[in-house]
BALOBA-1460 file (C-alpha; in Angstrom, 3 decimals):
// residues 353
<rec num="1" residu="m" x="104.838" y="94.187" z="77.343"/>
<rec num="2" residu="l" x="107.248" y="92.060" z="79.257"/>
<rec num="3" residu="l" x="105.403" y="89.430" z="81.163"/>
<rec num="4" residu="y" x="107.015" y="86.532" z="82.953"/>
<rec num="5" residu="w" x="105.466" y="84.293" z="85.499"/>
<rec num="6" residu="a" x="107.470" y="81.338" z="86.776"/>
<rec num="7" residu="a" x="105.562" y="78.090" z="87.157"/>
<rec num="8" residu="a" x="105.300" y="77.017" z="90.788"/>
<rec num="9" residu="s" x="106.996" y="73.730" z="91.615"/>
<rec num="10" residu="v" x="105.053" y="71.591" z="94.045"/>
<rec num="11" residu="q" x="106.260" y="68.362" z="95.549"/>
<rec num="12" residu="f" x="104.450" y="65.882" z="97.743"/>
<rec num="13" residu="t" x="105.981" y="62.966" z="99.638"/>
<rec num="14" residu="h" x="104.099" y="60.345" z="101.557"/>
<rec num="15" residu="g" x="106.648" y="59.940" z="104.318"/>
<rec num="16" residu="s" x="108.315" y="56.720" z="105.414"/>
<rec num="17" residu="l" x="107.701" y="53.508" z="103.446"/>
<rec num="18" residu="r" x="107.342" y="51.750" z="106.796"/>
<rec num="19" residu="r" x="103.860" y="53.291" z="107.064"/>
<rec num="20" residu="e" x="102.798" y="51.395" z="103.933"/>
<rec num="21" residu="r" x="103.806" y="48.111" z="105.495"/>
<rec num="22" residu="s" x="101.331" y="48.763" z="108.333"/>
<rec num="23" residu="v" x="98.318" y="48.618" z="106.040"/>
<rec num="24" residu="g" x="97.034" y="45.952" z="103.720"/>
<rec num="25" residu="q" x="96.981" y="46.205" z="99.939"/>
<rec num="26" residu="i" x="93.461" y="47.687" z="99.900"/>
<rec num="27" residu="g" x="94.191" y="50.002" z="102.802"/>
<rec num="28" residu="r" x="97.380" y="51.206" z="101.134"/>
<rec num="29" residu="r" x="95.524" y="51.958" z="97.916"/>
<rec num="30" residu="r" x="92.834" y="53.886" z="99.818"/>
<rec num="31" residu="f" x="95.529" y="55.821" z="101.695"/>
<rec num="32" residu="l" x="97.258" y="56.885" z="98.474"/>
<rec num="33" residu="i" x="93.989" y="57.884" z="96.799"/>
<rec num="34" residu="a" x="92.907" y="59.944" z="99.815"/>
<rec num="35" residu="a" x="96.299" y="61.629" z="100.077"/>
<rec num="36" residu="t" x="96.331" y="62.522" z="96.382"/>
<rec num="37" residu="a" x="92.794" y="63.910" z="96.590"/>
<rec num="38" residu="s" x="93.774" y="65.977" z="99.613"/>
<rec num="39" residu="v" x="96.679" y="67.568" z="97.746"/>
<rec num="40" residu="a" x="94.503" y="68.280" z="94.718"/>
<rec num="41" residu="a" x="91.940" y="70.001" z="96.923"/>
<rec num="42" residu="t" x="94.525" y="72.242" z="98.601"/>
<rec num="43" residu="p" x="95.092" y="75.620" z="96.875"/>
<rec num="44" residu="l" x="98.420" y="75.725" z="95.059"/>
<rec num="45" residu="a" x="99.456" y="78.901" z="96.871"/>
<rec num="46" residu="l" x="98.969" y="77.270" z="100.266"/>
<rec num="47" residu="r" x="100.817" y="74.085" z="99.306"/>
<rec num="48" residu="a" x="103.865" y="76.019" z="98.137"/>
<rec num="49" residu="q" x="103.991" y="78.317" z="101.153"/>
<rec num="50" residu="p" x="107.129" y="78.602" z="103.239"/>
<rec num="51" residu="a" x="106.231" y="77.102" z="106.607"/>
<rec num="52" residu="g" x="106.991" y="77.942" z="110.181"/>
<rec num="53" residu="r" x="107.076" y="81.737" z="110.349"/>
<rec num="54" residu="t" x="105.191" y="84.939" z="109.688"/>
<rec num="55" residu="v" x="106.568" y="86.994" z="106.809"/>
<rec num="56" residu="r" x="106.700" y="90.774" z="107.079"/>
<rec num="57" residu="v" x="105.807" y="92.998" z="104.130"/>
<rec num="58" residu="g" x="106.776" y="96.663" z="104.264"/>
<rec num="59" residu="i" x="104.715" y="99.254" z="102.366"/>
<rec num="60" residu="l" x="106.229" y="102.697" z="101.726"/>
<rec num="61" residu="v" x="103.694" y="105.254" z="100.466"/>
<rec num="62" residu="y" x="104.208" y="108.969" z="99.869"/>
<rec num="63" residu="a" x="100.528" y="109.899" z="100.314"/>
<rec num="64" residu="t" x="97.988" y="109.564" z="103.127"/>
<rec num="65" residu="p" x="96.145" y="106.400" z="104.267"/>
<rec num="66" residu="s" x="92.790" y="107.667" z="102.991"/>
<rec num="67" residu="i" x="94.081" y="108.388" z="99.477"/>
<rec num="68" residu="h" x="95.845" y="105.056" z="99.065"/>
<rec num="69" residu="a" x="93.237" y="102.937" z="100.868"/>
<rec num="70" residu="p" x="91.679" y="101.419" z="97.691"/>
<rec num="71" residu="y" x="95.104" y="100.466" z="96.341"/>
<rec num="72" residu="i" x="96.333" y="98.965" z="99.606"/>
<rec num="73" residu="e" x="93.135" y="96.958" z="99.989"/>
<rec num="74" residu="g" x="93.521" y="95.644" z="96.437"/>
<rec num="75" residu="l" x="97.062" y="94.579" z="97.291"/>
<rec num="76" residu="r" x="95.939" y="92.817" z="100.462"/>
<rec num="77" residu="a" x="93.049" y="91.097" z="98.725"/>
<rec num="78" residu="e" x="95.346" y="89.728" z="96.034"/>
<rec num="79" residu="l" x="97.818" y="88.473" z="98.631"/>
<rec num="80" residu="r" x="94.960" y="86.672" z="100.388"/>
<rec num="81" residu="t" x="94.074" y="84.856" z="97.175"/>
<rec num="82" residu="l" x="97.719" y="83.781" z="96.964"/>
<rec num="83" residu="g" x="97.608" y="82.285" z="100.453"/>
<rec num="84" residu="w" x="99.013" y="85.119" z="102.560"/>
<rec num="85" residu="e" x="96.726" y="86.173" z="105.380"/>
<rec num="86" residu="e" x="97.287" y="88.748" z="108.100"/>
<rec num="87" residu="g" x="97.338" y="87.201" z="111.543"/>
<rec num="88" residu="r" x="98.208" y="83.764" z="110.197"/>
<rec num="89" residu="n" x="101.374" y="83.930" z="108.109"/>
<rec num="90" residu="l" x="101.636" y="87.599" z="107.133"/>
<rec num="91" residu="a" x="102.182" y="90.935" z="108.879"/>
<rec num="92" residu="f" x="102.282" y="94.399" z="107.292"/>
<rec num="93" residu="e" x="104.520" y="97.297" z="108.238"/>
<rec num="94" residu="t" x="103.056" y="100.378" z="106.518"/>
<rec num="95" residu="r" x="104.608" y="103.836" z="106.470"/>
<rec num="96" residu="y" x="102.927" y="106.941" z="105.013"/>
<rec num="97" residu="a" x="104.923" y="110.090" z="104.197"/>
<rec num="98" residu="r" x="101.684" y="112.117" z="103.918"/>
<rec num="99" residu="g" x="103.012" y="114.118" z="101.004"/>
<rec num="100" residu="r" x="106.350" y="114.951" z="102.647"/>
<rec num="101" residu="a" x="109.007" y="113.457" z="100.424"/>
<rec num="102" residu="d" x="111.685" y="114.486" z="102.942"/>
<rec num="103" residu="h" x="110.148" y="112.025" z="105.436"/>
<rec num="104" residu="l" x="110.606" y="109.035" z="103.126"/>
<rec num="105" residu="p" x="114.274" y="108.191" z="103.933"/>
<rec num="106" residu="a" x="113.551" y="107.856" z="107.667"/>
<rec num="107" residu="l" x="110.412" y="105.818" z="107.000"/>
<rec num="108" residu="a" x="112.320" y="103.483" z="104.670"/>
<rec num="109" residu="a" x="114.998" y="103.024" z="107.330"/>
<rec num="110" residu="e" x="112.263" y="102.140" z="109.836"/>
<rec num="111" residu="l" x="111.013" y="99.368" z="107.567"/>
<rec num="112" residu="v" x="114.490" y="97.891" z="107.214"/>
<rec num="113" residu="a" x="115.008" y="98.075" z="110.986"/>
<rec num="114" residu="a" x="111.675" y="96.293" z="111.469"/>
<rec num="115" residu="g" x="113.095" y="93.291" z="109.613"/>
<rec num="116" residu="v" x="110.691" y="93.234" z="106.662"/>
<rec num="117" residu="d" x="111.169" y="90.512" z="104.056"/>
<rec num="118" residu="v" x="110.189" y="92.742" z="101.130"/>
<rec num="119" residu="i" x="109.324" y="96.429" z="100.597"/>
<rec num="120" residu="i" x="106.601" y="97.706" z="98.262"/>
<rec num="121" residu="a" x="107.513" y="101.242" z="97.207"/>
<rec num="122" residu="s" x="104.994" y="103.420" z="95.369"/>
<rec num="123" residu="g" x="106.370" y="106.292" z="93.298"/>
<rec num="124" residu="t" x="109.810" y="107.539" z="92.316"/>
<rec num="125" residu="q" x="110.777" y="109.149" z="95.606"/>
<rec num="126" residu="s" x="109.625" y="106.138" z="97.626"/>
<rec num="127" residu="v" x="111.799" y="103.838" z="95.512"/>
<rec num="128" residu="e" x="114.776" y="106.158" z="95.886"/>
<rec num="129" residu="a" x="114.355" y="106.181" z="99.657"/>
<rec num="130" residu="a" x="114.008" y="102.398" z="99.816"/>
<rec num="131" residu="r" x="117.113" y="101.873" z="97.660"/>
<rec num="132" residu="a" x="119.089" y="104.242" z="99.856"/>
<rec num="133" residu="a" x="117.994" y="102.291" z="102.946"/>
<rec num="134" residu="t" x="118.871" y="98.809" z="101.679"/>
<rec num="135" residu="r" x="120.538" y="96.970" z="98.831"/>
<rec num="136" residu="s" x="119.641" y="93.546" z="100.208"/>
<rec num="137" residu="v" x="115.920" y="93.607" z="101.101"/>
<rec num="138" residu="p" x="113.881" y="93.016" z="97.904"/>
<rec num="139" residu="i" x="111.989" y="96.091" z="96.665"/>
<rec num="140" residu="v" x="108.855" y="95.882" z="94.513"/>
<rec num="141" residu="m" x="108.342" y="99.244" z="92.824"/>
<rec num="142" residu="i" x="105.060" y="100.552" z="91.432"/>
<rec num="143" residu="g" x="104.593" y="103.153" z="88.700"/>
<rec num="144" residu="i" x="108.183" y="104.219" z="87.954"/>
<rec num="145" residu="p" x="108.478" y="106.037" z="84.598"/>
<rec num="146" residu="d" x="111.869" y="104.734" z="83.402"/>
<rec num="147" residu="p" x="113.680" y="102.610" z="85.997"/>
<rec num="148" residu="v" x="116.592" y="101.909" z="83.637"/>
<rec num="149" residu="a" x="117.306" y="105.581" z="82.891"/>
<rec num="150" residu="q" x="116.941" y="106.387" z="86.581"/>
<rec num="151" residu="g" x="119.477" y="103.728" z="87.506"/>
<rec num="152" residu="y" x="117.159" y="101.556" z="89.559"/>
<rec num="153" residu="v" x="117.609" y="98.450" z="87.397"/>
<rec num="154" residu="a" x="120.081" y="97.225" z="84.778"/>
<rec num="155" residu="s" x="117.377" y="96.317" z="82.260"/>
<rec num="156" residu="l" x="113.671" y="95.581" z="82.091"/>
<rec num="157" residu="s" x="114.202" y="91.924" z="81.243"/>
<rec num="158" residu="r" x="116.862" y="91.275" z="83.884"/>
<rec num="159" residu="p" x="116.825" y="93.996" z="86.537"/>
<rec num="160" residu="g" x="119.749" y="92.766" z="88.659"/>
<rec num="161" residu="g" x="120.138" y="93.954" z="92.232"/>
<rec num="162" residu="n" x="117.238" y="94.017" z="94.686"/>
<rec num="163" residu="v" x="114.611" y="96.013" z="92.706"/>
<rec num="164" residu="t" x="111.851" y="94.696" z="90.453"/>
<rec num="165" residu="g" x="108.149" y="95.388" z="89.912"/>
<rec num="166" residu="l" x="106.043" y="97.564" z="87.665"/>
<rec num="167" residu="s" x="107.213" y="100.410" z="85.500"/>
<rec num="168" residu="n" x="105.103" y="103.040" z="83.820"/>
<rec num="169" residu="m" x="107.195" y="103.342" z="80.679"/>
<rec num="170" residu="q" x="104.353" y="105.084" z="78.865"/>
<rec num="171" residu="s" x="104.255" y="107.877" z="81.443"/>
<rec num="172" residu="r" x="105.751" y="110.419" z="79.051"/>
<rec num="173" residu="e" x="103.019" y="109.766" z="76.549"/>
<rec num="174" residu="i" x="100.161" y="109.750" z="79.060"/>
<rec num="175" residu="p" x="100.082" y="113.567" z="79.462"/>
<rec num="176" residu="l" x="99.897" y="113.864" z="75.676"/>
<rec num="177" residu="k" x="96.908" y="111.545" z="75.678"/>
<rec num="178" residu="n" x="95.336" y="113.727" z="78.353"/>
<rec num="179" residu="l" x="96.203" y="116.790" z="76.300"/>
<rec num="180" residu="e" x="94.283" y="115.339" z="73.350"/>
<rec num="181" residu="l" x="91.422" y="114.590" z="75.728"/>
<rec num="182" residu="a" x="91.476" y="118.163" z="77.047"/>
<rec num="183" residu="l" x="91.296" y="119.677" z="73.578"/>
<rec num="184" residu="e" x="88.382" y="117.396" z="72.782"/>
<rec num="185" residu="i" x="86.535" y="118.493" z="75.929"/>
<rec num="186" residu="v" x="87.615" y="122.153" z="75.822"/>
<rec num="187" residu="p" x="87.897" y="122.985" z="72.105"/>
<rec num="188" residu="g" x="89.537" y="126.327" z="71.416"/>
<rec num="189" residu="a" x="91.647" y="126.285" z="74.597"/>
<rec num="190" residu="k" x="94.804" y="128.364" z="74.240"/>
<rec num="191" residu="t" x="96.471" y="128.243" z="77.668"/>
<rec num="192" residu="m" x="97.106" y="125.245" z="79.894"/>
<rec num="193" residu="g" x="98.552" y="125.047" z="83.389"/>
<rec num="194" residu="i" x="100.768" y="122.147" z="84.431"/>
<rec num="195" residu="l" x="100.880" y="121.349" z="88.147"/>
<rec num="196" residu="w" x="104.150" y="119.465" z="88.629"/>
<rec num="197" residu="s" x="107.047" y="118.907" z="91.060"/>
<rec num="198" residu="p" x="110.599" y="119.840" z="90.000"/>
<rec num="199" residu="e" x="112.302" y="117.657" z="92.635"/>
<rec num="200" residu="n" x="110.468" y="114.537" z="91.437"/>
<rec num="201" residu="k" x="112.498" y="112.921" z="88.641"/>
<rec num="202" residu="g" x="109.488" y="111.394" z="86.937"/>
<rec num="203" residu="s" x="107.505" y="114.628" z="87.068"/>
<rec num="204" residu="a" x="110.444" y="116.758" z="85.900"/>
<rec num="205" residu="d" x="111.129" y="114.438" z="82.976"/>
<rec num="206" residu="t" x="107.464" y="114.396" z="81.968"/>
<rec num="207" residu="f" x="107.168" y="118.185" z="82.210"/>
<rec num="208" residu="a" x="110.271" y="118.681" z="80.049"/>
<rec num="209" residu="y" x="108.757" y="116.353" z="77.460"/>
<rec num="210" residu="e" x="105.168" y="117.608" z="77.388"/>
<rec num="211" residu="q" x="105.747" y="121.364" z="77.498"/>
<rec num="212" residu="p" x="107.395" y="121.702" z="74.043"/>
<rec num="213" residu="k" x="104.886" y="119.225" z="72.582"/>
<rec num="214" residu="a" x="101.996" y="121.391" z="73.766"/>
<rec num="215" residu="e" x="103.615" y="124.605" z="72.572"/>
<rec num="216" residu="k" x="104.233" y="123.041" z="69.180"/>
<rec num="217" residu="i" x="100.473" y="122.715" z="68.633"/>
<rec num="218" residu="g" x="99.875" y="126.302" z="69.701"/>
<rec num="219" residu="l" x="99.149" y="126.006" z="73.427"/>
<rec num="220" residu="r" x="100.751" y="128.383" z="75.883"/>
<rec num="221" residu="c" x="101.999" y="126.427" z="78.909"/>
<rec num="222" residu="v" x="102.087" y="127.866" z="82.405"/>
<rec num="223" residu="s" x="104.452" y="126.105" z="84.809"/>
<rec num="224" residu="l" x="102.859" y="125.622" z="88.241"/>
<rec num="225" residu="a" x="105.689" y="124.119" z="90.268"/>
<rec num="226" residu="v" x="104.882" y="122.493" z="93.619"/>
<rec num="227" residu="s" x="107.645" y="121.072" z="95.807"/>
<rec num="228" residu="a" x="105.644" y="120.771" z="99.046"/>
<rec num="229" residu="p" x="101.936" y="120.811" z="99.954"/>
<rec num="230" residu="e" x="102.191" y="124.408" z="101.174"/>
<rec num="231" residu="d" x="103.178" y="125.496" z="97.640"/>
<rec num="232" residu="i" x="99.728" y="124.646" z="96.294"/>
<rec num="233" residu="d" x="98.059" y="127.961" z="97.138"/>
<rec num="234" residu="g" x="100.702" y="130.009" z="95.320"/>
<rec num="235" residu="a" x="100.530" y="127.751" z="92.270"/>
<rec num="236" residu="l" x="96.740" y="128.064" z="92.051"/>
<rec num="237" residu="e" x="96.909" y="131.840" z="92.433"/>
<rec num="238" residu="l" x="99.373" y="131.939" z="89.534"/>
<rec num="239" residu="a" x="96.999" y="129.808" z="87.460"/>
<rec num="240" residu="l" x="94.254" y="132.395" z="87.958"/>
<rec num="241" residu="r" x="96.539" y="135.304" z="87.064"/>
<rec num="242" residu="e" x="97.622" y="133.541" z="83.881"/>
<rec num="243" residu="r" x="93.989" y="132.878" z="82.897"/>
<rec num="244" residu="i" x="94.507" y="129.233" z="82.056"/>
<rec num="245" residu="h" x="91.745" y="127.340" z="80.226"/>
<rec num="246" residu="f" x="92.442" y="123.954" z="81.771"/>
<rec num="247" residu="l" x="94.839" y="122.317" z="84.208"/>
<rec num="248" residu="q" x="96.940" y="119.173" z="84.010"/>
<rec num="249" residu="v" x="98.200" y="117.581" z="87.224"/>
<rec num="250" residu="h" x="101.059" y="115.199" z="87.952"/>
<rec num="251" residu="g" x="100.692" y="112.528" z="90.622"/>
<rec num="252" residu="t" x="103.593" y="113.583" z="92.856"/>
<rec num="253" residu="p" x="103.515" y="113.389" z="96.680"/>
<rec num="254" residu="a" x="102.991" y="117.108" z="97.285"/>
<rec num="255" residu="i" x="100.113" y="117.215" z="94.783"/>
<rec num="256" residu="v" x="98.398" y="113.933" z="95.575"/>
<rec num="257" residu="v" x="97.801" y="114.787" z="99.222"/>
<rec num="258" residu="m" x="96.225" y="118.097" z="98.195"/>
<rec num="259" residu="i" x="94.123" y="116.823" z="95.297"/>
<rec num="260" residu="g" x="90.824" y="117.284" z="97.150"/>
<rec num="261" residu="k" x="91.647" y="120.952" z="97.748"/>
<rec num="262" residu="v" x="92.778" y="121.394" z="94.137"/>
<rec num="263" residu="a" x="89.581" y="119.783" z="92.839"/>
<rec num="264" residu="d" x="87.391" y="122.035" z="95.014"/>
<rec num="265" residu="w" x="89.336" y="125.100" z="93.849"/>
<rec num="266" residu="a" x="88.893" y="124.125" z="90.199"/>
<rec num="267" residu="i" x="85.136" y="123.639" z="90.643"/>
<rec num="268" residu="e" x="84.857" y="127.013" z="92.365"/>
<rec num="269" residu="h" x="86.644" y="128.707" z="89.469"/>
<rec num="270" residu="r" x="84.950" y="126.555" z="86.823"/>
<rec num="271" residu="l" x="88.227" y="125.174" z="85.476"/>
<rec num="272" residu="p" x="88.561" y="121.632" z="84.121"/>
<rec num="273" residu="i" x="91.318" y="119.435" z="85.502"/>
<rec num="274" residu="i" x="92.289" y="116.688" z="83.102"/>
<rec num="275" residu="g" x="94.921" y="114.104" z="83.968"/>
<rec num="276" residu="g" x="96.163" y="112.257" z="87.031"/>
<rec num="277" residu="s" x="94.843" y="108.909" z="88.239"/>
<rec num="278" residu="q" x="91.296" y="107.622" z="88.555"/>
<rec num="279" residu="l" x="91.427" y="108.565" z="92.243"/>
<rec num="280" residu="f" x="91.813" y="112.202" z="91.188"/>
<rec num="281" residu="v" x="88.578" y="112.028" z="89.209"/>
<rec num="282" residu="q" x="86.832" y="110.341" z="92.115"/>
<rec num="283" residu="a" x="88.058" y="113.239" z="94.273"/>
<rec num="284" residu="g" x="86.364" y="115.729" z="91.951"/>
<rec num="285" residu="t" x="88.610" y="116.464" z="88.968"/>
<rec num="286" residu="l" x="86.996" y="116.272" z="85.528"/>
<rec num="287" residu="a" x="88.606" y="113.483" z="83.532"/>
<rec num="288" residu="s" x="91.674" y="111.270" z="83.342"/>
<rec num="289" residu="y" x="93.339" y="108.755" z="81.064"/>
<rec num="290" residu="n" x="95.901" y="106.765" z="83.002"/>
<rec num="291" residu="p" x="97.107" y="103.264" z="83.863"/>
<rec num="292" residu="d" x="94.823" y="101.297" z="86.132"/>
<rec num="293" residu="y" x="96.803" y="101.646" z="89.363"/>
<rec num="294" residu="l" x="94.549" y="99.265" z="91.246"/>
<rec num="295" residu="d" x="95.506" y="96.602" z="88.705"/>
<rec num="296" residu="m" x="99.170" y="97.506" z="89.183"/>
<rec num="297" residu="y" x="98.902" y="97.039" z="92.948"/>
<rec num="298" residu="r" x="97.325" y="93.619" z="92.433"/>
<rec num="299" residu="k" x="100.218" y="92.677" z="90.172"/>
<rec num="300" residu="a" x="102.666" y="93.981" z="92.753"/>
<rec num="301" residu="a" x="101.149" y="91.454" z="95.176"/>
<rec num="302" residu="r" x="102.108" y="88.686" z="92.747"/>
<rec num="303" residu="y" x="105.710" y="89.912" z="92.697"/>
<rec num="304" residu="v" x="105.700" y="89.861" z="96.497"/>
<rec num="305" residu="d" x="104.324" y="86.317" z="96.475"/>
<rec num="306" residu="r" x="107.053" y="85.096" z="94.136"/>
<rec num="307" residu="i" x="109.794" y="86.751" z="96.187"/>
<rec num="308" residu="l" x="108.475" y="85.262" z="99.434"/>
<rec num="309" residu="r" x="108.608" y="81.851" z="97.786"/>
<rec num="310" residu="g" x="112.270" y="82.234" z="96.907"/>
<rec num="311" residu="e" x="112.587" y="84.015" z="93.560"/>
<rec num="312" residu="k" x="115.304" y="86.645" z="93.246"/>
<rec num="313" residu="p" x="114.116" y="90.150" z="92.358"/>
<rec num="314" residu="g" x="117.107" y="90.700" z="90.097"/>
<rec num="315" residu="e" x="115.900" y="87.849" z="87.877"/>
<rec num="316" residu="m" x="112.243" y="88.928" z="87.720"/>
<rec num="317" residu="p" x="111.497" y="91.034" z="84.599"/>
<rec num="318" residu="i" x="109.861" y="94.443" z="84.995"/>
<rec num="319" residu="e" x="106.257" y="94.584" z="83.842"/>
<rec num="320" residu="r" x="104.570" y="97.560" z="82.193"/>
<rec num="321" residu="p" x="100.902" y="98.558" z="82.583"/>
<rec num="322" residu="s" x="98.464" y="96.438" z="80.614"/>
<rec num="323" residu="r" x="95.241" y="98.245" z="81.571"/>
<rec num="324" residu="f" x="94.419" y="101.906" z="81.009"/>
<rec num="325" residu="l" x="91.289" y="103.695" z="82.148"/>
<rec num="326" residu="l" x="89.425" y="106.709" z="80.819"/>
<rec num="327" residu="v" x="87.391" y="108.076" z="83.739"/>
<rec num="328" residu="v" x="84.975" y="111.018" z="83.508"/>
<rec num="329" residu="n" x="83.208" y="112.841" z="86.325"/>
<rec num="330" residu="l" x="79.849" y="114.041" z="84.962"/>
<rec num="331" residu="k" x="78.937" y="115.571" z="88.319"/>
<rec num="332" residu="t" x="81.972" y="117.839" z="88.093"/>
<rec num="333" residu="a" x="81.210" y="118.643" z="84.462"/>
<rec num="334" residu="q" x="77.759" y="119.867" z="85.451"/>
<rec num="335" residu="r" x="79.140" y="121.972" z="88.296"/>
<rec num="336" residu="i" x="81.654" y="123.784" z="86.085"/>
<rec num="337" residu="g" x="79.281" y="124.114" z="83.134"/>
<rec num="338" residu="i" x="81.009" y="121.817" z="80.637"/>
<rec num="339" residu="t" x="79.303" y="119.340" z="78.335"/>
<rec num="340" residu="i" x="81.339" y="116.177" z="77.829"/>
<rec num="341" residu="p" x="81.276" y="115.180" z="74.126"/>
<rec num="342" residu="q" x="79.477" y="111.955" z="73.372"/>
<rec num="343" residu="s" x="82.629" y="110.702" z="71.660"/>
<rec num="344" residu="v" x="84.424" y="110.871" z="75.031"/>
<rec num="345" residu="l" x="81.596" y="109.268" z="77.001"/>
<rec num="346" residu="a" x="81.432" y="106.423" z="74.506"/>
<rec num="347" residu="r" x="85.106" y="105.600" z="75.184"/>
<rec num="348" residu="a" x="84.943" y="106.020" z="78.945"/>
<rec num="349" residu="d" x="85.675" y="103.011" z="81.159"/>
<rec num="350" residu="e" x="84.020" y="104.700" z="84.140"/>
<rec num="351" residu="v" x="81.552" y="107.588" z="84.352"/>
<rec num="352" residu="i" x="80.952" y="109.162" z="87.762"/>
<rec num="353" residu="q" x="77.480" y="110.685" z="88.078"/>
């Protein structure tokens, strides 16, 4: 894991020496002691803050406000701890594509026109839209599978350009981990459905990688392609016709905004959904092993903080996920008639009951 945090440089000056001449020796000593104590008591983030203006942070999200609310709140909370507070020295410009990837370019252009100082872009298509809108405003990406291969950055250690942030370099392997989890929960399964989006580079790359791996161990894979939210119904009907034993889902815009509907459908038809983020499981899917995206959003806030204090995104190394969560929804398991093995429950980071 590539981790780099620059040490903050803090300077304090006492002002004109003429002020010292206006106090006696004892008074001068008391003044210096009090001033030093005051600096020590002030949070480092506040002392190092650029003064005199309100910074503007743009947030570009492909999903809906309700789905991303926990992540956005985690981001805001972390920024507050770093000394950035809405209404005092910080303003947000947030744009939601609501699952419509074709809306992202216009929303990214709106953020640039609004004069934001930095853009946080969540997901491959959001980053692409932000890069197309600007090559000068810093962009902090979140959850990009391979930013080097996709041409977003020159390297993980020295990105170059205006993009930095958090990659999900393990994203290819994550579906295989979920596949192992599925076979542990649904032993004897022979057919899996993969709900994915062909126009999403990350999803397409992952699908091309996981499909032959699954077939190699004897699983028949059914492609359930979804390019827009309205494609969901057709994909789920195909899943029923193909008599799948379990479903894997990718976290693309068109799928994320429909995950509640997908979860309800799976419960109705007593089909386990394994994969996706922890928010999927909270929405009613069965289980997931994935990076802790809330942790990634908190770390994105630290990138934003460093950029606002003068660091160049092109010189800030890309970080990979450091926390992964296994989340299980026991309530869903009961509703679809599946018993979660004790071996899985023992490893779970969160169990929803």
